[in-house]
C-alpha positions, 0 to 999 in steps of 0.5 A: 500500500505504497503511499497509505498511513493507517491510524488506530482510534479507540473506541470511547464512552460518551456522556460519561452520566453526567457530561451528556454531549461533553464528556467522555473516556476512550477505551482500551483494546477496541476500534477502529482502523483507517488507513488514508492517501493524497490523490492527484484529485481535489476531492475526498473518496472512499474506495473501501469499508470493512468490518461489519454487515450494514452497507455505510456509505462510499459517498465521502459528504455521507461518511463521517470519515469522509466529510472530516477530510473534506473540511480538513481539504477546505478550510487548508485549500489543499492542492490534492485530495485523499482516498480513505479505506475503512476498517471497523472494528466498533459495532453499529449502534453500540454507544461505543463512539463507533462513527466518531471513531473512523472520523478520527482514526482518518484525521490523523492518518491524513495529518501525516502526510501534510507538509505541516502538520496540525496538533491535535486541538485543530482537528477537531473543528473537522472531527466535529464537522465529520460526527455531525453527518452521523449523529444529525449534532455537532458534539463532542464526548466521542472525539475528544477522548478519541484525540487527547486520550483518557476523560476530556472536557469538549465543548463546541470550541475547545477540548481539555483533558480530565487529569484522573489517578493513572488506578482509576479503570472502567469497565465497559460491557456491550450487549449484542444490541443495537441502539442507532444514536438518533433512536436514543435521541427520540426517547429524550423530547419532552420537557425537564424538570429544572431540579433536574439541570440542577443535580445534573449540574451538581453530580458533573461538579462533584465529578468533575472536582474528584478527578482535579483531586484524585479523590474517589468519595466526590465522584461516587457522591457524583456519578451518577445520571438524573436527567438522560438515564432515566428516559434511555434505560427502557431502551436497554434489555438487561440495563438495569440489571447489569448498572446493580452488578456494576455497584454491588462490585464497588464501581464509584458509578454506572450509567449508559454509555453514549446513547447505548445499549452498553454500560459502562461503570468506574471503578479505582482499580483493574482488579475490580474492574476485572472482577465486575465483568463476569456479574455484568454479562450475566446480568445480560444473559439473563436478559438473553444478549450475550456479550464482550467487555473490556477493562481500561485504564481512564487513561487510556491511548489516544488515536495513533499513527501505526 
């Protein structure tokens, strides 16, 4: 594959219970791989998508990876184009940031082909343009941690890595089910009480303060979603039992990963996270779902060149 640059982007946990659309963290061990090369034509084209049984768009403007590189080309007024090949490693509709991973891996690979590569933070707006194709909105809770690694606060204009103790780990469990992001967003329509927003803001503040101060007690007090989870939980078979298993195993908190149906929990040690995997998977099995589970440090690596 002469001239091709390959990059890998990890999966991620979006929202992290208390930071809807603005907080996320990377997950080690699973992700998407994208190969990119320069072409003379002033366009972006996708020549192959592998690793999925669902037909994803080869039309570049309709694909997250293609749209991101189109935005990059236009902003930099590049005198060349890109060809893309995508190998999916994240299940679609899993709540693990699959669309964002293809987008970020494509940008990291394309960035390496530039005469003057850009900083990861500078790639963020182009990633937002790509993610909007899949989700219908410009939110960076998956993109931020993929670009920077670890736990990241992602606003409309910037991404900021949040310090977390190295010992803290997450457990992510994905049941063999699909929950399309747009359907999960429909469940959020309706009215909300002001007190719900106050409670959620307080929880986000507790979690961020707990991370900065390495205070697990503060995280335990705040890592609970009172705003979104109650509206999405009915869409996920076995969720209540899986969350209960996470908390009984000592999780600092547990909730839905992204739009679901995956679930996650935070633990103070990797050993505790690993011990929780079997009971959480058993909870999903009792509901009729096979599942996969990944234990990962919260300070997981960002997307990288291969």
